[in-house]
KELOLUM-676847 format. One line per field, with one value per residue (C-alpha): residue number from 1; residue in three letters; x negated, z, y. Coordinates in Angstrom, 3 decimals, always signed. Each point is the difference from the previous one (the first is absolute). Layout:
seq <- [NUM/...]
type <- [ALA/...]
xx <- [X/...]
zz <- [Z/...]
yy <- [Y/...]
END
This chain:
seq <- [1/2/3/4/5/6/7/8/9/10/11/12/13/14/15/16/17/18/19/20/21/22/23/24/25/26/27/28/29/30/31/32/33/34/35/36/37/38/39/40/41/42/43/44/45/46/47/48/49/50/51/52/53/54/55/56/57/58/59/60/61/62/63/64/65/66/67/68/69/70/71/72/73/74/75/76/77/78/79/80/81/82/83/84/85/86/87/88/89/90/91/92/93/94/95/96/97/98/99/100/101/102/103/104/105/106/107/108/109/110/111/112/113/114/115/116/117/118/119/120/121/122/123/124/125/126/127/128/129/130/131/132/133/134/135/136/137/138/139/140/141/142/143/144/145/146/147/148/149/150/151/152/153/154/155/156/157/158/159/160/161/162/163/164/165/166/167/168/169/170/171/172/173/174/175/176/177/178/179/180/181/182/183/184/185/186/187/188/189/190/191/192/193/194/195/196/197/198/199/200/201/202/203/204/205/206/207/208/209/210/211/212/213/214/215/216/217/218/219/220/221/222/223/224/225/226/227/228/229/230/231/232/233/234/235/236/237/238/239/240/241/242/243/244/245/246/247/248/249/250/251/252/253/254/255/256/257/258/259/260/261/262/263/264/265/266/267/268/269/270/271/272/273/274/275/276/277/278/279/280/281/282/283/284/285/286/287/288/289/290/291/292/293/294/295/296/297/298/299/300/301/302/303/304/305/306/307/308/309/310/311/312/313/314/315/316/317/318/319/320/321/322/323/324/325/326/327/328/329/330/331/332/333/334/335/336/337/338/339/340/341/342/343/344/345/346/347/348/349/350/351/352/353/354/355/356/357/358/359/360/361/362/363/364/365/366/367/368/369/370/371/372/373/374/375/376/377/378/379/380/381/382/383/384/385/386/387/388/389/390/391/392/393/394/395/396/397/398/399/400/401/402/403/404/405/406/407/408/409/410/411/412/413/414/415/416/417/418/419/420/421/422/423/424/425/426/427/428/429/430/431/432/433/434/435/436/437/438/439/440/441/442/443/444/445/446/447/448/449/450/451/452/453/454/455/456/457/458/459/460/461/462/463/464/465/466/467/468/469/470/471/472/473/474/475/476/477/478/479/480/481/482/483/484/485/486/487/488/489/490/491/492/493/494/495/496/497/498/499/500/501/502/503/504/505/506/507/508/509/510/511/512/513/514/515/516/517/518/519/520/521/522/523/524/525/526/527/528/529/530/531/532/533/534/535/536/537/538/539/540/541/542/543/544/545/546/547/548/549/550/551/552/553]
type <- [MET/ILE/ARG/GLY/VAL/ASP/THR/PRO/GLU/THR/TRP/ILE/THR/PRO/LEU/THR/PRO/LEU/SER/PHE/LEU/ARG/ARG/SER/ALA/ASP/VAL/TYR/PRO/GLU/LYS/VAL/ALA/ILE/VAL/HIS/GLY/THR/ALA/ARG/HIS/THR/TYR/ALA/GLU/PHE/ALA/ARG/ASP/ALA/GLN/ARG/LEU/ALA/ARG/GLY/LEU/ARG/ALA/SER/GLY/VAL/GLY/PRO/GLY/GLY/ARG/VAL/ALA/CYS/LEU/LEU/PRO/ASN/VAL/PRO/GLU/MET/LEU/ILE/ALA/HIS/PHE/GLY/VAL/PRO/LEU/GLY/GLY/ALA/VAL/LEU/VAL/ALA/VAL/ASN/THR/ARG/LEU/SER/SER/GLU/GLU/VAL/ARG/TYR/ILE/LEU/ASP/HIS/SER/ALA/ALA/THR/VAL/LEU/VAL/VAL/ASP/SER/THR/LEU/ARG/ALA/VAL/VAL/ASP/PRO/VAL/ALA/ASP/SER/LEU/GLU/THR/VAL/ARG/GLU/ILE/VAL/THR/LEU/VAL/ASP/PRO/GLN/GLY/PRO/ASP/GLY/GLY/ALA/SER/VAL/ASP/GLY/THR/THR/TRP/ASP/ASP/LEU/LEU/ALA/ARG/GLY/ASP/SER/GLY/ALA/ASP/LEU/PRO/TRP/GLU/VAL/THR/ASP/GLU/ARG/SER/THR/ILE/SER/ILE/ASN/TYR/THR/SER/GLY/THR/THR/GLY/ARG/PRO/LYS/GLY/VAL/GLN/TYR/HIS/HIS/ARG/GLY/ALA/TYR/LEU/ASN/SER/LEU/GLY/GLU/ILE/VAL/HIS/SER/TYR/HIS/ASP/PRO/ALA/SER/VAL/TYR/LEU/TRP/THR/LEU/PRO/MET/PHE/HIS/CYS/ASN/GLY/TRP/CYS/THR/PRO/TRP/ALA/ILE/THR/ALA/ILE/GLY/GLY/THR/HIS/VAL/CYS/LEU/ARG/GLU/VAL/ARG/GLY/ASP/ALA/ILE/TRP/SER/LEU/ILE/GLY/GLU/HIS/ARG/VAL/THR/HIS/LEU/ASN/GLY/ALA/PRO/THR/VAL/VAL/THR/THR/ILE/MET/ASN/ALA/ALA/GLU/ALA/ARG/THR/LEU/ASP/TYR/ALA/LEU/VAL/VAL/THR/THR/ALA/GLY/ALA/PRO/PRO/SER/PRO/THR/THR/ILE/LEU/GLU/MET/GLU/LYS/MET/GLY/PHE/ARG/ILE/VAL/HIS/VAL/TYR/GLY/LEU/THR/GLU/THR/TYR/GLY/PRO/TYR/THR/VAL/CYS/GLN/TRP/GLN/GLU/ASP/TRP/ARG/GLY/LEU/ASP/SER/ARG/GLU/ARG/ALA/ARG/LEU/GLN/ALA/ARG/GLN/GLY/VAL/GLY/MET/LEU/ILE/ALA/GLU/PRO/VAL/ARG/VAL/VAL/GLU/VAL/LEU/PRO/GLU/ASP/HIS/ASP/PRO/ALA/HIS/VAL/GLU/LEU/VAL/ASP/VAL/PRO/ALA/ASP/GLY/GLN/THR/MET/GLY/GLU/ILE/VAL/MET/ARG/GLY/ASN/ASN/VAL/MET/SER/GLY/TYR/PHE/ARG/ASP/PRO/ASP/ALA/THR/ALA/ARG/ALA/PHE/ALA/GLY/GLY/TRP/TYR/HIS/SER/GLY/ASP/LEU/GLY/VAL/MET/HIS/THR/ASP/GLY/TYR/VAL/GLU/LEU/ARG/ASP/ARG/ALA/LYS/ASP/VAL/VAL/ILE/SER/GLY/GLY/GLU/ASN/ILE/SER/THR/VAL/GLU/VAL/GLU/GLN/ALA/VAL/LEU/SER/HIS/PRO/ALA/VAL/LEU/GLU/ALA/ALA/VAL/VAL/GLY/VAL/PRO/ASP/GLU/ARG/TRP/GLY/GLU/ARG/PRO/LYS/ALA/PHE/VAL/VAL/LEU/ARG/PRO/GLY/LYS/ASP/ALA/GLU/PRO/ASP/GLU/ILE/ILE/ASP/HIS/VAL/LYS/GLY/ALA/ILE/ALA/ARG/TYR/LYS/ALA/PRO/ARG/ASP/VAL/GLU/ILE/VAL/ALA/GLU/LEU/PRO/LYS/THR/SER/THR/GLY/LYS/ILE/GLN/LYS/PHE/GLU/LEU/ARG/ALA/LYS/GLU/TRP/GLY/ASP/SER/GLY/THR/ARG/ILE/ARG/GLY]
xx <- [+0.000/-1.413/-0.378/-1.354/-3.675/-0.415/-2.941/+0.623/-0.167/+3.225/+1.871/+0.143/+3.114/-0.745/+1.676/+2.827/+2.985/+2.164/+0.094/+1.796/+3.191/-0.078/-0.150/+2.675/+2.342/-0.472/+0.289/+2.598/+1.923/+3.262/-1.540/+0.404/-3.369/+0.887/+2.613/+0.720/+3.088/+2.869/-2.027/-1.565/-2.568/-0.855/-3.459/+1.219/+1.219/-3.217/-2.100/+2.360/-0.297/-3.787/-0.091/+2.323/-2.189/-3.180/+1.496/+1.570/-3.352/-1.614/+2.796/-0.681/-3.594/-1.740/-2.925/-2.323/-1.645/+2.339/+1.080/+3.634/+0.706/+2.934/+1.222/+2.605/+1.171/+0.383/+2.612/+0.367/-1.385/-3.297/-0.206/+0.790/-2.753/-2.582/+0.556/+1.351/-2.750/-2.941/+2.052/-0.047/-3.776/+0.144/-1.266/+2.377/-0.651/+2.289/+0.174/+0.587/+3.546/-0.996/-2.497/+0.394/+0.551/-3.659/-1.223/+2.253/-1.206/-3.642/+0.588/+1.957/-2.699/-2.939/+1.503/+0.932/+3.453/+2.104/+3.361/+1.411/+2.957/+1.508/+2.951/+2.644/-0.384/-3.669/+0.460/-0.301/-3.634/-0.762/+1.941/-2.206/-3.053/+1.668/-0.979/-3.664/-0.639/-2.929/+0.775/+3.564/+2.022/+3.265/+1.709/+2.484/+2.562/+1.472/+3.418/+0.298/+3.636/-0.645/-1.690/+1.282/+0.220/+1.945/+2.262/-1.730/-0.939/-3.428/-1.546/-2.613/-1.048/+1.440/-1.206/+2.805/-1.120/-3.545/+1.156/+2.352/-3.007/-1.169/+3.264/-1.219/-3.112/-1.635/-1.074/-3.568/-2.321/-0.381/-3.768/-3.118/-3.186/-2.244/+0.796/-2.399/+2.008/+1.718/+3.551/+0.517/-1.608/+0.788/-0.991/-1.443/+1.576/-2.669/-0.105/-3.697/+0.052/+1.624/+1.711/-1.925/+1.549/-0.638/+0.064/+1.462/-0.456/+2.327/-2.267/-0.136/+3.749/+0.667/-2.311/+1.025/+3.638/-0.820/-1.761/+3.122/+2.121/-2.274/-0.847/+3.483/+1.613/+2.203/+2.000/+2.947/+2.376/-1.770/+2.264/-2.345/+1.130/-1.776/-1.061/-3.451/-0.080/-0.641/-2.149/-2.449/-2.611/+2.780/+1.772/-3.063/+0.641/+3.276/+2.127/-2.011/-0.282/+3.713/+0.771/-2.654/+1.516/+3.574/+1.106/+2.568/-0.898/+2.302/-0.498/+0.090/-0.161/-0.718/-1.597/+2.381/+0.473/+3.753/-0.269/-2.703/+2.007/+3.134/-1.791/-1.638/+3.452/+1.636/-2.662/-1.784/-3.287/-2.986/-2.907/-0.963/-3.245/-1.050/-2.364/+0.230/+2.089/+2.613/-0.059/+0.565/+2.984/+1.531/-0.601/+1.407/+3.072/+3.288/+1.064/-3.054/+0.733/-1.680/+0.110/+1.078/-2.601/-3.603/-0.313/-3.556/-1.351/-3.272/-1.569/-3.012/-0.973/-1.220/-0.929/+3.170/-0.342/+0.217/+2.961/+1.887/-0.789/+1.373/+3.184/+0.657/-0.511/+2.539/+2.556/-0.532/-2.416/-3.078/-2.891/-2.515/-2.771/-1.914/-2.546/-1.066/+0.005/+1.363/-3.322/+0.602/+3.526/+1.296/-0.742/-3.459/-0.333/+2.489/-0.121/+0.249/+1.970/-1.883/+1.989/-2.096/+1.231/+3.427/-1.112/-1.506/+1.479/+2.370/-2.049/-3.251/+1.711/+1.370/-3.469/-1.408/+2.895/-0.684/-3.342/-0.279/-1.271/-1.610/+0.162/+3.213/-0.363/-0.319/-2.600/-3.684/-1.081/+0.007/-3.265/-0.872/-3.227/-2.136/+1.359/-1.913/-1.486/+1.957/-2.771/-0.389/-0.602/+2.805/-2.345/-2.569/+1.776/-0.590/+2.861/-0.831/+2.610/+0.517/-0.177/+3.194/+0.299/+3.365/-1.767/-2.303/+1.931/-0.655/+1.848/+2.410/-0.863/+1.720/-0.400/+1.467/+3.247/+2.101/-2.038/+0.744/-1.860/-0.790/+1.392/+1.668/-2.091/-2.370/-3.213/-1.945/+2.554/+0.110/-3.784/-0.046/+2.867/-1.867/-3.446/-1.871/+2.567/+2.750/+2.962/-0.490/+3.262/-1.009/+1.445/-2.125/+0.387/-1.709/-0.523/+0.951/-1.810/+2.921/-0.394/+3.030/-0.471/+1.581/+0.598/-1.197/+0.536/-0.258/-3.512/+1.487/+2.134/-2.633/-0.486/-3.663/+0.011/-3.337/-1.668/+2.442/+2.215/+3.606/+2.467/+3.288/+1.718/-1.135/+1.237/+3.321/+0.636/-0.664/+2.451/+2.612/-0.179/+1.722/+3.664/+1.313/-2.035/+1.569/-2.705/-3.462/-2.789/-3.447/-2.365/-3.214/+0.328/-2.691/-1.824/-2.708/-1.970/+0.462/+0.488/+3.365/+2.262/+3.150/+3.457/+3.238/+3.250/+2.857/+3.639/+1.980/+2.605/+3.628/+1.212/-3.530/-2.108/-3.676/-2.315/-3.303/-2.060/+1.862/-0.877/-3.637/-0.285/+1.556/-2.602/-2.848/+1.194/+0.017/-3.312/-3.242/+0.789/-2.225/+2.127/+3.256/+1.483/-0.318/+3.229/+3.263/+2.495/+3.604/+1.534/+3.374/-1.562/-3.330/-0.833/+0.141/-0.448/+2.836/-1.303/+0.032/-3.683/-0.699/-1.725/-2.725/-1.482/+3.066/-0.488/-3.696/+0.865/+1.859/-3.155/-2.856/+1.563/+2.053/-2.101/-0.286/-3.673/-2.526/-3.554/-2.400/-3.733]
zz <- [+0.000/-0.992/+2.866/-1.211/+0.900/+1.517/-1.262/-2.869/+2.406/+1.677/-3.321/-0.042/+1.518/+1.690/-1.798/+1.768/-1.251/+2.410/-2.685/-2.332/+2.073/+0.489/-3.778/-0.884/+2.667/-1.551/-3.624/+0.321/+3.222/-1.052/-1.925/+1.510/+1.464/+1.834/-0.637/+2.637/-0.445/-0.131/+1.618/-1.952/+1.201/-1.967/-0.063/+2.234/+2.550/-0.344/+0.842/+2.812/+1.713/-0.418/+1.836/+2.700/+0.466/+0.218/+2.630/+1.817/+0.311/+1.307/+2.540/+0.995/+0.862/-3.159/-0.498/-2.967/-1.074/+2.111/-1.510/-0.790/-0.954/-2.181/-0.210/-2.697/-3.250/-3.170/+1.316/-0.367/+3.489/-1.086/-2.865/+2.399/+2.342/-2.797/+0.030/+3.460/+1.984/-1.679/-0.198/+3.794/-0.059/+0.943/-1.729/-1.451/+0.816/-2.216/+1.444/-1.998/+0.718/-0.366/+2.869/+3.258/+3.334/+0.967/-3.322/+0.346/+3.572/-1.122/-2.674/+2.350/+2.668/-2.376/-1.736/+3.388/-1.313/+2.477/-1.787/-1.795/-2.373/-0.605/-2.011/+2.223/-1.835/+1.013/+3.707/+0.530/-1.110/+2.270/+3.150/+1.103/+0.177/+0.812/+3.660/-0.748/-2.567/+1.105/-1.536/-1.345/+2.172/-1.893/-2.288/-2.433/-1.562/-3.441/-0.734/-3.769/-1.004/-3.228/+1.781/+1.739/+3.353/-1.404/+2.693/+2.874/+3.191/+1.604/+3.318/+0.237/-2.472/-3.499/-3.262/+0.185/+3.520/-1.246/-2.873/+2.300/+2.053/-3.116/-0.831/+1.171/-0.804/-3.076/-2.889/+0.172/-2.918/-2.686/+0.163/+1.856/+0.895/-0.649/-3.044/+1.292/+3.185/+0.380/-1.329/+0.645/+1.269/-1.809/+1.546/-2.121/+0.062/+2.322/-1.580/+0.880/+3.382/+1.775/-2.361/-0.599/-0.071/-3.365/+0.228/-2.871/-0.205/-1.449/-2.999/-1.033/+0.415/-2.105/-2.826/-0.079/-0.202/-3.130/-1.414/+0.580/-1.832/-3.047/-0.320/+0.781/-2.346/+2.533/-0.716/+1.687/-1.529/+1.755/+2.017/+2.181/+1.685/+3.267/-0.537/+1.450/+3.819/+1.146/+2.802/-2.579/-0.798/+0.589/-2.950/-2.189/+0.755/-1.944/+2.755/-0.686/-3.779/-0.786/+2.257/-1.738/-3.451/+1.239/-0.778/+1.840/+2.636/+0.099/+3.318/+0.380/+3.405/-1.293/-3.241/-1.633/-3.678/+0.072/+1.896/-2.341/-3.136/+1.558/+0.734/-3.438/-1.534/+2.368/-0.132/-3.277/+1.863/-2.023/+2.226/+2.671/+1.504/+1.367/+0.058/-2.796/+2.306/+0.214/-3.795/-0.086/+2.353/-2.357/-3.133/+1.412/+1.793/-1.203/-0.867/-2.206/-3.445/-2.848/+0.526/-2.635/+1.211/+1.252/+3.767/+1.199/+2.417/+1.655/+1.352/+2.207/+2.938/-2.202/-3.671/-2.043/-2.442/-3.738/-0.071/+2.540/-1.935/-3.231/+1.668/+1.621/-3.272/-1.710/+2.668/-0.630/+2.810/-0.517/+2.098/+1.610/+1.601/+2.829/+2.540/+3.429/+3.689/+3.233/+0.317/-3.307/+0.626/-2.051/-3.754/-1.005/-3.559/-2.825/-3.113/-2.234/-3.167/-3.281/-3.189/-2.052/+2.229/-1.586/-3.154/+1.836/+0.350/+2.993/+2.029/-0.597/+0.939/+3.194/+0.869/-0.264/+2.044/+2.787/+0.734/+2.879/-2.262/+0.747/+2.773/+0.123/-1.182/+3.600/+0.901/-0.703/-2.425/+1.578/+0.184/+0.086/+1.906/+1.063/+3.121/+3.133/+2.211/+3.152/+2.243/-1.769/+1.990/-0.957/+0.620/-2.524/-3.122/-3.674/-2.275/-3.359/-2.767/-1.751/-3.835/-1.762/-1.838/+1.222/+1.494/+2.864/+3.257/+2.702/+2.736/-0.876/+1.830/+0.100/+1.583/-0.039/+0.826/-0.076/+2.347/+3.725/+2.365/+2.153/+2.315/+3.091/+3.129/-1.830/-1.079/-0.521/-2.461/-1.751/-0.406/-1.400/-2.403/-1.410/-0.386/-2.672/+0.060/-1.818/+1.430/-0.367/-0.983/+0.595/-3.456/-2.684/-3.600/-3.304/-1.996/-3.669/-2.805/-0.323/+3.637/+1.259/+3.172/+0.404/+3.382/+0.212/+3.668/+3.606/+1.166/+2.575/-2.632/-2.615/-0.261/-0.065/-1.508/-0.613/-0.031/-2.571/+0.912/-1.032/-0.010/+1.515/-1.856/-3.332/+0.944/+1.270/-3.251/-1.922/+2.236/-0.387/-3.779/+0.289/-0.919/+3.032/+2.598/+1.875/+2.585/+0.731/+2.538/-0.265/+2.934/+0.609/+1.770/+1.387/-2.379/+1.095/-3.227/-1.029/+3.410/-1.065/-3.032/-1.052/+0.876/-1.298/+1.917/-2.441/+0.151/-3.037/-1.817/+0.831/-2.239/-1.262/+0.733/-0.419/+1.406/+1.642/-2.653/-2.737/+1.578/+0.463/-3.652/-1.027/+2.042/-1.528/-3.393/+1.062/+1.896/+0.549/+1.187/+3.091/+1.285/-0.163/+3.299/+0.719/+1.987/-0.450/+2.838/-0.859/+2.838/+0.603/+0.825/+0.668/+3.260/-0.538/+1.834/+0.317/-3.113/-2.095/+0.098/+0.173/+3.249/-1.233/+3.454/+0.991/-2.962/+0.814/+3.608/-1.189/-1.684/+2.207/+3.455/+2.069/-0.755/-3.737/+0.327/-2.335/+1.084/-2.768/+0.011]
yy <- [+0.000/+3.404/+2.454/+3.316/+0.396/-3.457/-2.053/-2.447/-2.953/+1.157/+0.052/-3.795/-1.583/-3.340/-2.908/-1.829/-2.011/+2.010/+2.674/-2.432/-0.042/+3.759/+0.475/-2.546/+1.385/+3.448/-1.129/-2.804/+0.799/-1.688/-2.885/-3.478/-0.906/-3.223/-2.676/-2.631/-2.107/+2.456/+2.795/+2.857/+2.550/+3.147/+1.511/+2.826/-2.571/-2.003/+3.081/+1.029/-3.398/-0.050/+3.345/-1.320/-3.059/+2.089/+2.309/-2.942/-1.751/+3.161/+0.371/-3.611/+0.840/-1.249/+2.332/+0.597/-3.235/-2.121/-3.294/-0.801/-3.615/-1.031/-3.595/+0.517/-1.614/+2.080/+2.420/+3.796/+0.557/-1.556/+2.497/+2.833/-1.218/+0.219/+3.762/+0.791/-1.727/+1.806/+3.218/-0.020/-0.472/-3.679/-3.149/-2.597/-3.670/-2.086/-3.524/-3.177/-1.206/-3.675/-0.074/-1.905/+1.725/-0.397/+1.356/+3.040/+0.506/-0.060/+2.658/+2.248/-0.254/+0.358/+3.033/+1.492/+0.844/+1.953/-0.259/-3.039/+0.250/-3.452/-1.281/-1.600/-3.310/-0.077/+0.662/-3.756/+0.318/+2.953/-0.871/-2.953/+2.296/+3.338/-0.029/-0.769/+2.738/+2.140/+3.388/+0.021/+2.382/-0.175/-2.504/+1.543/-2.346/+0.547/-1.484/+0.053/+0.688/-1.931/-2.910/-3.138/+1.860/+2.947/+1.440/-1.815/+1.847/-0.315/+0.925/+2.722/+2.656/-0.219/+1.514/+2.532/+0.964/+0.586/+2.196/+1.918/+1.092/+1.826/+1.745/+3.388/+1.975/+1.423/-2.199/-1.206/+0.890/-2.672/+0.221/-1.093/+1.824/-3.012/-2.128/-2.680/-0.471/-3.360/-0.272/-3.715/-3.196/-3.249/-3.298/-2.791/-3.455/-1.371/-3.468/-0.378/+1.744/+2.899/+2.464/+3.218/+3.468/+1.662/+3.790/+2.051/+3.762/+2.632/+0.681/-3.662/-0.466/+3.112/-1.042/-3.643/+1.106/+1.980/-3.039/-2.100/+2.571/+0.023/-3.678/-1.349/+2.530/+1.789/+3.149/+1.774/-2.559/-2.902/-2.293/-2.016/-3.231/-0.796/-3.622/+0.746/+0.334/+3.541/-1.399/-1.382/+2.692/+2.548/-1.597/+0.743/+3.702/-0.238/+1.660/+3.130/-0.519/-0.389/+2.948/+2.096/-0.521/+0.442/-3.552/-2.114/-2.607/-3.044/-1.779/-3.775/-1.664/-3.499/-1.168/-2.478/-0.684/+0.532/+3.290/+1.302/-0.731/+1.479/+3.284/+0.031/-0.206/+2.495/+2.712/-0.765/-0.307/+1.222/-1.077/-2.500/-1.300/-3.363/-2.952/-2.595/-2.197/+2.765/+0.180/-3.757/+0.370/+2.568/-2.070/-3.217/+1.328/-1.433/+3.556/+0.664/+1.409/+1.833/+3.753/+2.513/+2.508/-0.090/-0.456/+0.667/-2.617/+0.960/-3.164/-0.719/-2.187/-2.857/-0.172/-0.598/-2.858/+0.792/-2.406/+2.143/+3.193/-1.474/-1.221/+3.369/+1.851/-2.252/+0.967/+3.717/+0.819/+2.157/-1.301/+2.347/-2.026/+1.683/-1.187/+1.148/-0.792/+1.386/+1.823/+1.853/+1.353/-2.920/+0.335/+1.241/-1.351/-0.382/-2.148/+3.030/-0.732/+0.354/+0.623/-2.384/-2.854/+0.370/-1.803/-2.966/-3.450/+0.103/-2.473/+1.878/+3.248/-1.553/-1.307/+3.517/+1.413/-2.508/+1.687/+2.471/+2.763/+3.355/+2.571/+2.021/+3.578/+1.233/-2.666/-0.471/-2.726/-3.450/-1.973/-3.701/-0.604/-2.908/-1.671/+0.978/-2.705/-0.793/+1.328/+3.366/+3.190/+2.447/+2.931/-1.216/-1.174/+0.685/-1.015/-1.541/-0.175/-3.331/-0.081/+1.126/-3.304/-1.272/-3.017/+0.978/+0.126/+2.560/+1.855/+2.799/+3.246/+3.403/+3.427/+3.494/+1.789/-3.136/-2.121/-0.055/+2.289/-3.043/-2.635/+1.439/-0.587/-2.355/+1.764/-3.236/-1.410/+3.386/+0.089/-3.528/+0.736/+3.030/-1.557/+1.945/+2.805/-1.935/-1.900/-3.751/-1.663/-3.601/-0.708/-1.604/+1.044/+0.668/+3.171/-0.247/+1.796/+2.450/+1.085/-1.909/-2.007/-3.419/-1.600/-3.573/-0.785/+1.000/-0.838/-2.349/-1.787/-0.852/-3.770/-1.024/-3.471/-1.680/+3.418/+1.424/+2.959/-0.611/+2.883/-1.114/+2.863/-1.424/-3.475/+1.387/+1.825/-3.203/-1.879/+2.747/-0.271/-3.404/+0.548/-1.909/+1.945/+2.907/+0.760/-1.354/+0.382/-1.573/-0.528/-1.865/-3.351/-2.338/-2.315/-2.463/+0.296/+3.646/+1.623/+1.366/+0.000/+1.850/-1.240/+1.541/+0.446/+0.464/+1.093/-1.152/+2.045/-0.837/-2.806/-0.767/-3.047/-0.837/-2.622/+1.048/-1.807/+1.849/+3.347/-1.015/-1.017/+3.311/+1.928/-2.023/+1.146/+3.645/+0.439/-1.885/-3.514/+0.208/+2.892/-1.982/-1.199/-3.701/+0.134/+1.870/+0.007/+0.905/+2.051/+1.634/+3.372/+1.684/+1.812/+3.763/+3.262/+2.502/+1.772/-3.167/-0.891/-3.727/-0.965/-2.296/-0.404/-2.024/-2.298/-0.386/-0.798/-3.101/-1.237/+1.242/+0.070/+2.408/+3.085/-0.565/+0.922/-1.613/-0.639/+0.998/-0.437]
END
């Protein structure tokens, strides 16, 4: 902001996504911002309730930098919290709704949250540990009028009570003094230990939101369906992105194929996000149909198979493939479309689209570097890029505006994650000659069989190309001769049948024979996280023991 004779440094307004709601409330005050069941909220109402929440939290004793935890499904109140909590100067801690009571307790204690907002249907998770919480002073219960508890009464403070505390007083400014201050803390899944608190700052959230708008092709006419949990990487910054562009949020408490298709038909949804397993749910729902318009599906969480991409395109969906982690505000790279791909054979085009791509326009270029030894000293590391030959595997590293500022209360883990000045993803990939990166595996998932590295992603995509296969996961299992070998767990398509040997033979015809699984186990379902990621550690545990840990020399 320009202030007369002030120095040029003071002309720069710190970046914050709070400014997005201020602008949309000014520009589109009467436009529907949020749809939830039969309820509608305009942008003016959205901004009003964010102000009420901010003042209500301050009246409740939440000071600058204080943590406010939300254990909520995809409801309007969660969208309001993404603005109201930081508007009041506090930090949002969005908690995974699928966690156990003890896991929720750990996150609340570690984050030192003082206020917890919880959906009434999730009180059963909180109540067993409520009396043992170290820092939470007040539990606020939301009864969603559109939810299964609509109309129920609860004891203690309600969401309406909290907002009522903020009914009076002047509006707070939609700005921050330090754009590098923390806006939210997102906890990792913790599958290999205690979850870590990933700190996002206002600048990163602002810029990543703009990246989402550009790369997912959003505009003011966007109607976004909330199939991605808002607790996951703050919904890939989409609560802020859709609000910034003045689009419409369509809330969805539970991801089900029938509900998704119903809302697509009712609201003519233009965009949704999700892991490939969510895409599979949409494609294989009984209500699935070919669309008469292009619905953009932005997918990440695991590499989508070329087979899945082709099937979605035939149904009228436009696939945007992105890649990132909790530590990178969600998406960091995008498989940027190239016009000359249009003339390629459909399968070759889908293969190219299945790559993780290049840095988003608001991100630095991604690198693939030689894997560091386990005993490396984070303070003395020199990163070496692998050849861009599409073959040599290395670790994917990133840095810049859209990488976390660090792990909350964990300086040692932060230092190790940023060895050499770049964030180490733990993902292995290759760099192609055109500068596009392709994910090959998580470092912990690569199968080392007889000294050969086998990418489970490559094997999975070969398995998924079988017409009878709906979902697949490949893990390393013990082998007396080779140390370990790949094994595939497969879910078949409804009404389809295939024998394990048939699938194995199919894979041998698609990739090198030594990479093919010796065993295929047909299962009814695969273990998944709340965001649709397949939990391979559970599958490994069946083969290696309770921990699923492999001993490697």
